[in-house]
C-alpha positions in Angstrom: 36.4 2.3 19.8 39.6 2.7 17.7 40.5 0.4 14.8 38.1 -2.0 13.0 35.0 -3.3 14.8 35.9 -6.8 13.6 39.3 -8.1 12.3 39.8 -11.6 10.9 43.1 -13.1 9.9 43.4 -16.6 8.3 40.4 -17.8 10.3 39.8 -21.5 9.9 37.4 -24.1 11.3 37.8 -27.8 10.7 35.6 -30.7 11.7 37.7 -33.8 11.1 38.6 -33.8 7.4 35.9 -31.2 6.6 37.2 -27.6 6.4 34.0 -25.5 7.1 35.9 -22.2 7.1 39.0 -22.0 5.0 41.5 -19.3 6.2 39.4 -16.2 5.6 40.6 -12.6 6.0 38.4 -9.4 6.3 37.8 -6.3 8.4 34.6 -4.6 9.3 34.8 -0.8 10.0 33.2 0.7 13.1 29.6 1.7 12.3 29.4 -0.4 9.1 26.6 -2.7 8.0 28.5 -5.7 6.7 27.0 -8.8 5.2 28.0 -12.4 4.6 26.1 -13.5 1.5 26.0 -17.2 0.5 23.9 -20.3 0.5 23.2 -22.5 3.5 26.3 -24.6 4.1 28.7 -21.9 2.8 30.3 -21.4 6.3 28.5 -18.2 7.2 27.0 -19.4 10.5 30.2 -21.2 11.4 32.1 -17.9 11.0 29.6 -15.9 13.0 29.7 -18.5 15.8 33.5 -18.2 16.0 33.2 -14.4 16.1 30.6 -14.7 18.9 32.9 -17.1 20.9 30.4 -20.0 20.5 33.0 -22.0 18.5 36.7 -22.0 19.0 38.7 -21.5 15.7 41.0 -24.3 14.6 43.5 -21.7 13.5 43.8 -18.0 12.7 42.9 -15.0 14.7 39.8 -12.8 15.1 38.9 -9.8 17.3 35.6 -8.1 18.0 35.6 -4.5 19.4 39.3 -4.9 19.9 39.1 -8.1 21.9 40.5 -11.4 20.9 37.7 -14.0 20.5 39.8 -16.7 22.2 41.9 -14.9 24.8 39.2 -12.3 25.8 36.0 -14.3 25.4 34.1 -12.5 28.3 35.0 -9.1 26.9 33.9 -10.1 23.4 30.6 -11.3 24.7 29.9 -8.1 26.6 30.8 -6.1 23.4 28.3 -7.9 21.2 24.6 -8.6 20.7 23.4 -11.7 18.9 20.2 -12.6 17.1 20.1 -16.2 16.2 18.4 -17.8 13.2 15.9 -19.6 15.5 13.9 -17.6 18.1 15.2 -17.9 21.7 12.5 -15.8 23.3 10.3 -17.3 26.1 6.8 -17.3 24.8 5.3 -17.7 28.3 6.8 -14.4 29.4 5.8 -10.9 28.3 8.1 -8.7 26.1 9.2 -6.7 29.2 9.9 -9.9 31.2 12.0 -11.3 28.4 14.1 -8.1 28.3 14.4 -7.9 32.1 15.7 -11.4 32.2 18.3 -10.5 29.6 19.3 -7.3 31.5 19.8 -9.3 34.7 22.0 -11.8 32.9 24.3 -9.0 31.7 24.3 -7.1 35.0 22.5 -4.0 33.6 21.5 -1.9 36.7 17.7 -2.0 37.2 17.1 1.7 36.8 19.2 1.9 33.6 17.5 -1.3 32.3 14.0 0.2 32.8 14.9 3.3 30.9 16.6 1.4 28.1 13.8 -1.1 27.7 11.3 1.7 27.3 13.3 3.6 24.8 14.2 0.6 22.7 10.6 -0.8 22.7 9.4 2.6 21.6 12.0 2.7 18.8 11.0 -0.8 17.6 7.3 0.0 17.7 6.5 -2.5 20.5 5.8 -0.3 23.5 2.1 -0.8 23.3 2.6 -4.6 23.4 5.2 -4.6 26.2 3.0 -6.4 28.7 1.6 -9.0 26.2 2.9 -12.6 26.1 5.4 -13.2 23.4 3.4 -16.2 22.3 0.8 -13.8 20.9 3.4 -11.9 18.7 3.7 -12.3 15.0 7.0 -13.5 13.5 8.1 -10.0 12.6 7.3 -8.7 16.1 9.3 -11.5 17.7 12.2 -10.7 15.4 12.1 -7.0 16.4 12.0 -7.9 20.0 15.0 -10.1 19.6 16.9 -7.3 18.0 15.9 -5.0 20.9 17.1 -7.7 23.3 20.4 -7.9 21.5 20.9 -4.2 22.0 19.8 -4.0 25.6 23.2 -4.2 27.2 24.6 -1.5 24.8 26.9 -3.7 22.6 29.2 -2.2 20.0 28.6 -4.9 17.4 25.2 -6.5 16.6 25.3 -9.9 14.9 22.3 -11.0 13.0 22.3 -14.6 11.7 19.8 -14.8 8.9 17.7 -12.2 10.6 14.6 -12.4 8.4 14.5 -16.1 7.5 11.0 -17.4 7.2 9.4 -13.9 7.1 7.4 -12.6 4.1 9.0 -9.8 2.0 6.9 -7.0 3.5 7.9 -8.0 7.0 11.5 -8.3 6.0 11.4 -4.8 4.6 9.9 -3.5 7.9 12.6 -5.3 9.9 15.3 -3.6 7.9 13.7 -0.2 8.5 14.0 -0.9 12.2 17.6 -2.1 11.9 18.7 1.0 10.0 17.0 3.3 12.5 18.5 1.4 15.5 21.9 1.4 13.8 21.8 5.2 13.5 20.4 5.8 17.0 22.7 3.3 18.8 25.8 4.0 16.6 26.5 0.3 16.3 28.2 -2.0 13.8 25.9 -4.5 12.2 27.2 -7.9 10.9 24.7 -10.2 9.3 24.6 -13.4 7.4 22.0 -13.9 4.7 21.1 -15.9 1.6 18.6 -13.3 0.5 20.0 -11.1 -2.4 17.6 -8.3 -1.6 18.7 -8.3 2.1 22.4 -7.9 1.1 21.5 -4.7 -0.8 21.0 -3.1 2.7 24.7 -3.6 3.5 27.5 -1.1 3.1 29.7 -4.0 2.0 29.1 -7.7 1.4 31.4 -10.7 1.4 30.3 -13.5 -0.9 31.1 -16.8 0.8 31.1 -20.2 -0.9 32.4 -23.5 0.3 34.0 -21.9 3.3 36.0 -19.3 1.4 35.4 -15.6 0.6 35.1 -15.2 -3.1 34.9 -11.4 -3.2 34.2 -8.4 -0.9 32.9 -5.0 -1.8 30.0 -2.5 -1.8 27.0 -4.0 -3.6 26.9 -1.4 -6.4 30.6 -1.7 -7.0 30.4 -5.5 -7.2 27.5 -5.3 -9.6 29.3 -2.7 -11.8 32.4 -4.8 -11.9 30.5 -7.9 -13.2 29.7 -6.4 -16.5 27.1 -4.6 -18.6 23.4 -4.0 -18.6 21.2 -6.4 -20.5 18.6 -5.2 -23.0 15.7 -7.0 -24.6 14.0 -5.6 -27.7 11.0 -6.7 -29.7 10.9 -5.5 -33.3 8.9 -5.7 -36.5 11.8 -7.7 -38.1 14.2 -9.5 -35.8 16.4 -10.6 -38.6 16.9 -7.0 -39.8 17.3 -5.8 -36.3 20.0 -8.4 -35.5 21.9 -7.4 -38.6 21.6 -3.7 -37.7 22.8 -4.2 -34.2 25.9 -6.0 -35.5 26.7 -3.5 -38.3 25.7 -0.2 -36.7 26.6 -0.8 -33.1 29.0 -3.8 -33.1 26.7 -5.8 -30.9 25.9 -9.5 -31.1 22.3 -10.3 -30.1 20.7 -13.6 -29.2 17.1 -14.7 -29.6 15.2 -15.2 -26.4 11.6 -16.1 -26.9 10.1 -13.3 -29.0 12.9 -10.9 -28.2 16.5 -10.1 -29.1 18.8 -9.7 -26.1 22.3 -8.2 -25.8 24.5 -6.4 -23.3 25.9 -2.9 -23.3 27.5 -0.6 -20.8 25.1 2.0 -19.3 22.0 0.6 -21.0 19.8 3.5 -20.0 21.9 6.1 -21.8 22.3 3.7 -24.8 18.5 3.5 -25.4 18.0 6.9 -27.2 20.9 6.0 -29.6 19.4 2.5 -30.2 15.9 3.9 -31.0 17.3 6.6 -33.3 19.8 4.5 -35.1 18.5 0.9 -35.4 16.5 1.6 -38.5 13.9 -1.1 -37.6 10.7 -0.3 -35.7 10.9 -1.3 -32.0 7.7 -2.3 -30.3 9.1 -2.7 -26.7 12.4 -2.4 -24.8 13.4 -3.7 -21.4 16.7 -3.5 -19.7 18.2 -4.8 -16.4 21.3 -3.9 -14.5 23.6 -6.6 -13.1 22.3 -8.1 -9.8 24.0 -9.6 -6.8 22.9 -12.9 -8.2 25.0 -12.1 -11.3 27.9 -11.2 -9.0 27.5 -14.6 -7.2 27.4 -16.4 -10.5 30.5 -14.6 -11.8 32.6 -15.4 -8.7 31.4 -18.9 -7.9 30.3 -20.4 -11.2 26.8 -21.2 -9.9 23.7 -19.4 -8.7 23.0 -19.1 -5.0 20.0 -21.3 -5.4 21.9 -24.0 -7.1 24.7 -23.8 -4.5 22.2 -24.3 -1.6 22.7 -27.3 0.7 20.6 -30.3 -0.4 17.7 -31.2 1.9 18.9 -33.0 5.0 22.4 -31.4 5.0 23.6 -29.3 7.9 23.5 -25.5 7.2 26.6 -23.6 8.1 
């Protein structure tokens, strides 16, 4: 495939007077893991539904694997795999039966489907459970099986809509191990939506979405570096003297937070030896933290992702 895996130009979706997606632009490179980060209701699922041809855009253009999502819907659908937020597996069928049904829907030849089902189940660690009813599977196993199903017809782009929602952190980490391995083996592009900050760290690039618009796009580390400096907390024998020394010797303004002094500096880890050697006040403990994607979200939207979440009873998007 030449060109970007996904290309979006001024993509908009309106519901009456509500503009759920507000003229967004972005591209996703072939083979990239690209994430939409934002709270429920930000427009992430609406965007993914337009890219997957489940919703028709109000205006703008989008293409997936080189095919226009409006003019070439059938070609788009054959070029993508999709894992929804909610499970769509049939619990009364076995893992293999679920996969065979999907293969039949996509017209995968039976011999090719048998070989591909076996290799993907092995890769996902589900081969030993292939003949078990899906109703007996854990949440993490079901999610792995859904990802396998999404790859069965050899798509070029895999869409994951909140792929680990409702799973515990350990299971989420295991799912991501499988996603990365499948990405490398299958040579696919992965596009995901998430509101988990830790999950966004797995992406090559993320787009932070808020109120239907894209606030910023970039690699997680680059976005965090652009936000600002590392934050340090120190506990000393004399906070008043330490506060004065920080101001006079290092040009730093500190604030009191509980029983600690806190301040920000660039490259906090390399600053620590200078601080310990030059403060002139005994330090009993030091902590430091680098900017997080939560800080990035706050810097670009003016709120935390938790505070921006849709109130109970609202429709997620």
